[in-house]
C-alpha positions in Angstrom: -10.8 104.8 133.1 -10.9 103.4 129.6 -10.1 107.0 128.3 -7.4 107.3 130.6 -5.2 104.2 129.8 -4.6 105.0 126.0 -3.6 108.7 127.0 -1.2 107.3 129.7 0.3 104.6 127.3 0.6 107.4 124.6 2.6 109.7 127.2 4.7 106.8 128.2 5.8 106.0 124.7 6.5 109.7 123.8 8.4 110.0 127.1 10.4 106.8 126.2 11.3 108.1 122.8 11.6 111.8 123.3 13.0 111.9 126.7 12.9 115.0 128.9 14.2 117.5 126.4 17.3 115.5 125.8 18.6 115.0 122.4 17.2 112.2 120.3 18.2 108.7 121.6 21.3 107.1 120.4 19.3 103.8 119.8 17.7 105.6 116.9 21.1 106.5 115.2 21.5 105.3 111.7 25.1 104.6 110.6 26.2 104.2 107.1 29.5 104.2 105.1 30.5 106.1 102.1 33.5 104.8 100.1 35.4 107.1 97.5 38.2 105.8 95.4 40.4 107.5 93.1 43.2 106.2 90.8 46.2 108.6 91.0 48.6 108.6 88.2 51.9 110.2 89.4 54.6 111.3 86.9 57.5 113.2 88.2 57.5 115.6 91.1 54.2 117.1 90.8 50.7 117.1 92.4 47.9 115.1 90.7 44.5 116.5 89.9 42.5 116.6 93.1 39.9 114.1 94.2 37.0 116.3 95.2 34.7 114.6 97.8 31.2 116.0 98.3 29.3 113.8 100.7 25.9 115.3 99.4 26.5 113.4 96.2 25.6 110.3 98.3 21.9 109.6 98.3 21.8 108.4 101.9 23.9 111.4 103.1 21.6 113.9 101.3 18.6 112.2 102.7 20.0 112.7 106.4 22.2 115.7 106.0 20.3 117.9 108.5 20.5 115.2 111.1 24.1 114.1 110.9 25.7 113.6 114.3 29.1 112.6 113.2 31.4 112.1 110.2 34.5 110.1 110.7 37.2 108.5 108.7 37.1 104.8 109.0 40.1 104.1 106.7 42.5 105.2 104.0 44.0 102.4 101.7 46.2 102.5 98.9 48.0 100.2 96.4 50.7 100.5 93.8 49.3 98.7 90.7 51.9 100.0 88.1 55.6 101.3 88.6 57.6 101.8 85.5 59.7 104.5 86.9 62.3 105.1 89.6 61.9 104.8 93.3 60.7 107.6 95.4 57.7 108.6 97.8 54.2 109.8 97.6 52.4 111.9 100.0 48.6 112.6 100.4 47.5 116.1 100.8 44.0 117.5 101.8 42.4 121.0 101.8 39.0 122.6 101.5 36.8 121.5 98.7 37.9 123.1 95.4 40.8 124.9 97.1 44.1 125.3 95.4 46.9 122.5 96.1 48.8 125.5 97.8 46.5 125.6 100.6 46.6 121.7 101.3 48.5 119.9 104.0 49.9 116.7 104.4 47.3 114.1 105.9 48.9 110.8 105.9 52.1 108.9 106.2 54.5 109.0 103.3 54.4 106.0 100.9 58.0 105.0 100.0 58.6 102.6 97.1 61.7 101.2 95.1 62.0 101.4 91.4 59.6 99.0 89.7 57.9 98.0 93.0 54.2 97.3 93.2 52.0 96.7 96.3 48.7 95.3 97.2 46.2 96.9 99.2 47.6 98.5 102.3 46.2 100.4 105.1 47.7 103.9 105.6 48.9 103.6 109.2 49.1 107.4 110.0 46.2 109.5 109.1 45.4 113.1 110.3 41.9 112.1 111.0 41.0 115.2 113.0 41.9 117.4 110.0 40.1 115.4 107.5 37.0 115.0 109.9 37.1 118.8 110.3 36.8 119.2 106.5 34.0 116.5 106.0 32.0 118.2 108.9 31.0 120.6 106.1 30.4 117.6 103.8 33.4 118.3 101.2 37.1 118.0 101.0 39.7 117.8 98.3 42.6 115.3 98.3 46.0 115.3 96.2 48.8 112.9 95.6 52.2 114.2 95.4 55.3 112.4 94.1 58.7 113.0 94.9 61.8 111.1 93.2 63.8 110.4 90.0 61.6 109.5 86.9 58.5 108.5 89.0 55.8 106.9 86.9 53.3 105.0 89.2 49.7 104.3 89.4 48.2 104.4 93.1 44.6 103.6 93.6 43.4 105.3 97.0 40.3 104.3 98.8 38.7 106.5 101.5 35.8 104.9 103.8 33.8 107.5 105.7 31.5 106.5 108.4 28.5 108.8 109.0 26.1 108.6 111.9 22.6 110.4 111.8 19.7 110.4 113.9 16.4 111.0 111.9 14.9 112.6 115.1 17.2 115.6 115.4 
């Protein structure tokens, strides 16, 4: 009987953690955030250089990359810290990592501004999360800011917060 109790206890613990062939329990999920920020300088009616996001550059993501359950956009925020030009709009575009801008699509609400207007940190209200998250499922994406208007000369810092959930038992 003394030998039977430790075996029974071990089986109970393994059954509790491992389940009956189910995926690893959600209680063991690890959730962490990755923040990417870029200062876009927009002059005239043109696309900026891209912000290339590779989640594998983050140590924690790289550690769990084979056990990732989900990658979600938490938020996208922007501000206008300098505006020495005319009024206009800015649109954010995204595409596959390293792709040409011509293959990118609009992924957020249009940011409108008046000549000389600056703005504090502001949440982007509409984001095409499904498209961004589909790109991030592969761990990578590229993002551009595109200005439109007369004599635009603005600086727009953009912050993207990504939430990653992994389970080390998967």
